[in-house]
N, C-alpha and C positions, 0 to 999 in steps of 0.2 A: 580668504581664503576658505573658508569651511563652507562659503554659498557655491565657489568656485569647485570644489571639492563633490559636493552635494549633486551640481550638476552634472557634472560629468559621471557619476553613479548612473543617476539617472539614463545618460545618453547610451552607459553601458548594456542597462538593463534595456532599454528600446533596440538595442541590436543585436540582443539575444531574441527578443521577442520579433522582431523583422525577418532578423536572419532566419528562425524557423517559421513562420508562419506566411511570410511576405517572398523570400528567395531561394525558400523549402533547402536552406541550408540543412544539415542533421545537427542537431540540438548539440554535439561534442563542438563539432565546427564554429556554432554561433557562441558557446559560451567559453572557448577557449580566443579567440578573436576579440571577445568581450572585456576577457582577464587583459590582453595584451594593450588593447584599446586603453582602458582605465590606469592600468601600469606607467604606460608613455604618459600617457596627456596628464597623471597626477606627479608625473617627474620622477618617480621610481628611479634607482639606480642601473643602467641598463646590465650591468654584471649582476643581477640581483633578481632582474625579472623571472631569468629562467625557474632558478633557484627556488625563489618566493612558489611558483605556480607549480612545482615538482612537488615540493615540501607538503603544499596544500593536497595535489592529488594522491600522494602517498599517505597523508594520517587520516583521509576519507576510506581509501579502498583497503588499509592495512588489514583492519579487522572485518571487513564487509565481504571481500571476494569468494571467501569460503562460505559464509551467508548464504550469499547470491547463488552460491552452484548447487551446494546441496538441496537447500530449499526448494530449486525448480526440480532436480532429479527426485527428491519424494513427492513432488505434484505429479511429475512424470508417472512414476511408477500405479498412485493414486489413480490417475485418470487412464491407462492400459488397463490394468488389471480389475477395474470395475468397483474397485471399492468405496470411490466417489455415489456412485449409484447404489450401493447397499446402505451403507450411513440413510440417505436420501429415502430409500425404500421403508427403511426402519422407523422414520417419524409419521410418514405416510399412514401407516400401520396403527400405529399408538395414538394420533390424532384421529383419523377417520378422515372422511371425503370432508365433511364440513368445515374442519380446522386445516384445511389442504394451506392455507394461507401461511398457516403459523408453521406449518410442518416444514415449508420451504424456505421459509424464512431461517428456521434453524438448519435446516442443511443447508443453505448458502452460506449460514455465519460460521457454522464449525467446517465446512469446506475447505474454505476462504481462509481459513487459517496457516495452512503451508503450503498453498499453490496460488499463483498469479492469476488474477484478474479474470481474465482473455481463457487459462486455462480451465479455471472453474466453470466458465461460460458452457466453454465444451464439453463438461463432464456433466451440465446438471441439464443444458435445454434438453438434449433426447427425452430425457425424461420428463420435465415440462410440458414438451409436447405430445407424449403418450399422453400423459395426464390431460391432456387437453383434449386429445381425439378421442376417448374413453369414456369423459367426463363431461364436455360440453360445454361445461366450465369456460368462462372471461380467460382468453388466453395473459389478459394482463392480471387477471385476480390470482392466477399460478405463479406466472413466471414473473412478476415486479418484485414478490419479496424475497425468491432468491437474489434476484441483481443487488436488492438493498443489502443485503446479507453478505453477499461477494464484495460488495464496494466499501462497504464502511470501514472490514478489516482490513483490504486492501489499502485503504486510506491511514488508519490507525495502528493497526496491530502490527507488532514484530512478529514473524523476520521478516514481515516482506520490506523489500528493498525504500521504500520509501522512508518510512519508519525508521529502517535502520542507518539510512544517512544521516536524518535528523538528529538522531541518538548519537550518532557520533561525532558531529559538527558538535552541537551543543553539550556533550560529554555528560547526557544524561544517564542514569541508570535504567538499562533492557527489562530489569525484573517489575522494577516499579514502573515502566511503563507498558509491562503486558496489562498487570492486573490495572490499572487507570484504565488503559484502552477497553478493557473488554468490560468494566462498568459505564463509560462514557458510550461505548458502541453501539450496545444493546440496547438503550433506550430509544436511541435514533434512530435504529434499523425498524424496531416495532413502529416507529410514526410514521415513517416515510415506505415500509414494508405494506406491512397487511394494514392497517388503518388507511393509510391513501390507496392502496392495491383496490382495498371495500369502493372507496367514493369514488376514483376513476374509474372502476372497472363499469359504473354503471353511466357512465359520461361520454368519453372516448370509446367507440366500436372500432376495432381495427378493419379497414378497408380489403387487407389482401392474409393472405395465409403465412403461418408460420412455415419456415425452412424444417425440413425434417432433418436431423442431421445424422448420420449411420452410429449406430452402436460399436462397437471394438470387438465387444466379448459375449459370448455367449451364456443365459442364463445359467447355466448347467456347469459353467466354469467360472462363474465369479466368487471370491473368497467370502467367510461368512462372515455376517455385522460382527460378531464381536472382534475378531480378526480385524476388520477395518476402520473399528472406531478405538483398537488397540493403537494401531500405527498412527494414525491421524492426531489424535491425542496426548501422542507419547511425548512430543520433542515441547508440547503446553508442559504436560507434567512434569518433565523433566525441568525447565526452566524453572517453573515456581518452586519447585525443590529446592533449588539454586538458590532461591531468593530467601525463602524460610529458614532455610536450616543454619547461620548464624544465631538466629534466634532460640535454635530449639535446645532442650537439655540434655546432649548430646556427645559424646567423646570429641577430641580435637580431630582426629583423625577421621573419623565418620564424617563429621562438618566440611573436610577439607574435600573429602571425596564425594560428597552429594556438590557442595561449590563446584569441584569441578566439572561433573557431569550435567551441573546446568548453565554451564556458559554455553553462549546458543549454538557455537560453532563444534563444539562436541555435541551437544545433546540432540545436532540435525544430523549427525555424522552416526550417531548410533542411531537413530529413525531410520536414516535410509537403510543402514545395514538390517535392520528390523525388518524394513520395506521389501529388501531383496530376496531376504529368506520365505517371510510369509506371502508378500503378493508375487513374487517371483517365483523363484523354485518350488513353493509349493503349487502354485498355479500351472504348474507345468513348461515355465522357461525356463532356456537352458542359460550359459555364461554368457556367448555370446549375441539373445536379446536382449538379454541385460544392459551388457555393454555397448548396443546400439541404441536404446533406447538413453541413456545417457549420454554419448553423442550428441544425436539427437536433438535433445533440451535444452543443449549449453551452447545449441548457437546463438541461439535467439539473446542467451544473458549478456553476448561479449556487447551491444548497443547498449544495455541496461549501466555496466559497468563504466562502460565510457563516460555516457552523460551523465554518471554520479562523480566520477573522479573529476571531470572538468570542472564540475560546479564547487568541490573543492580546492582546483585549483584560483578558481573567482574569487572564493571567500578568503584565501590564504593572501592574494592581491591587494584585499580589500583593507585586511588589518594588516598587511606592509607599507603601504599607501598614505596611512592614516586616515583612510575613509572612515574607517569605524569608530575611531574616536570623534569623527566629527558630528557624525550620524548619533552618536552617543548622547553629545553636547547637546545634540538639537532635541533629541528624543525625551532627553529629564528636562530640558527648558520647557517643553509640551505637555510636560506629565502626561506622555502617554503609555501606557501599560505596554510592554515585551509581546503580551499575551495578545494584545487587540494590533499590535503592530505586525507580529506575525501571521496573524490572519488574514490582514488585508492586503500585507503582500503578496503571500502565498496565492490567495482568492485570481488577484488583479495579473498576478503572472498566468494563472491555470485560466483565467476565460480569455488572455492571449494567444498563448502556443498551444492548447489545448494540452497539455500533458502536464499530470499530478507530479510523475518524476523531476520536471524539468521546474514546477513549481515550488516542489517542496525543497526540493535542490538554491533553487537559488535563493529560496525565500532564508531558510536557516544560515543561509552563506551570509547575507545581508542583515540578519538580525543579530549571529554569534557575537560579532565583534563588539554589538550595546552593552549586550548581558554581561560582558564583562566589567563594565564599570556598574554595575546594578549587585545589590545583592539583596536578598528574601526573595529571587525567580524561583519560583519551584519550576526546575527543566525538565519534568518530565510532563506537566501538564503544557511547557511550553512547545514540544513535539507534537504533542495532541491538537492544541490550537495550529500549528504549520501545518498538521496532515487535513484538519478540518478545511481548511481553509483551501487546500490544493483540491477539495472536491467538487468547488461550487461551479454552477453553471456550465455541464460542461455541453458541447454545442457542434455545429459539423466540424472545427480544426482537433475534435477529439476522436481515435478510432475508434474509443470504447460508444460515443453516438452510434456509429455504423453498423458496430456490432448488432447493438439492439435491434436495431432499425430492421435491418435484414431477417435476423435468427427469429426475430417477433412476428415479420411479416406488417411492421407499420409504414404509413408515410411520417417523410420530413415532419412534417406540421403534429402529426400523433405522437413522433419520439420526440418533439418539444415539448410536448403536455403532458409526456409521463416520464421520461428516462430524464432530461433535463428538469425537470420539478422536482423528482426525484433527489436527483444527486444534489440539488442546491438544500432541498431540506433538508439532508443528513447533514450538509457541512454548518447548516447554521444551526441546527438542535444540538450537533457533537459542539459546537464552540459554546452554545448556551450553560450548556452542563460543564465545561469545563470552567468557566466563570465562575457557577454557581459552588465546584469542588472549590475552586482556588479559596472562594471567603473561609471555607474552614482549613483545610490544609495549605 
């Protein structure tokens, strides 16, 4: 019976992969069909299938919808106001032209915390191309560090949807994941960013010219550097304060207040209002413009929410059908570390589907039932291991592959040599660091 359950689980995952990659279904459809296949083939009672699926969807999305919506609005305000460019320009002034790759890495790393990867690309690529045209340095030397910074935080650092999904499924502590992910993500970004960029820029000379993106904000209308930093770091500071509050010698009332505003939804809500005022009203935007920006940026989030919800439904079917227990027994028999399992499963799904979100959601759903039968698993590191796996080997089925190719003026072969290698380095370096940290914590 155990082998049968494992076989139909593998077939369900194949359905997800084929649905997205071959039949061109939306990932939500693929995950839902795979969930129904798994439920029926495992013998789950017909009257329990829909209930289990709905329970899984609700459990994952219950706390996540607000985070996704507010994080998207904050990113849109950063983009439209030009605050992201101000942060990047600050690092360039501080580091100087010789240390441009390091300035660009920090720009991508910090700006990437509150915004999606594609938003960060659109925010920073005009700056990258402007620097490239004025300095005549390699576009790879300037652009790859930015992309490394944006990508690593997109894969590992909350409040990004992938990390938040895994946190919800594993029931991990968001504050600890935030701290761990920053510690683990930065070394990976340094090696795959400035260091790799310096090496590869001497060996790959792009054939094409980068695509010059139009900038939305005139230089005289940009917010100040201080305000830009304040808004972009506010949610991170609030969340960290919420984590450390219980350990501070402060009155109980103040501790509860700090914990409350350190909640990810409340922190992002406060930050959105700060952005509305400092990046909106003070920059000349009226209420109608701000409302329009919020509406525009929320439309694409629907797809992400559907994928994440379906992943939660898939996870619940795994639990209800007994597949989770069977996989757990096999994993314990093989003495396979949950960290290694999460990394490998996420990596395989990422390679097959091209979607980090699908990889994270599905892998977390598969691994989650296993860890319920284990003790001593560091849930926060498990989130990061899954995120690391979801970054590896980006290729032609990944939208990020084509964004980087077009914006930097690369050929497909050059994109493989640069972007694909960079993503894979981020993945394995981050995972290696997770294993190292797990030894001590």
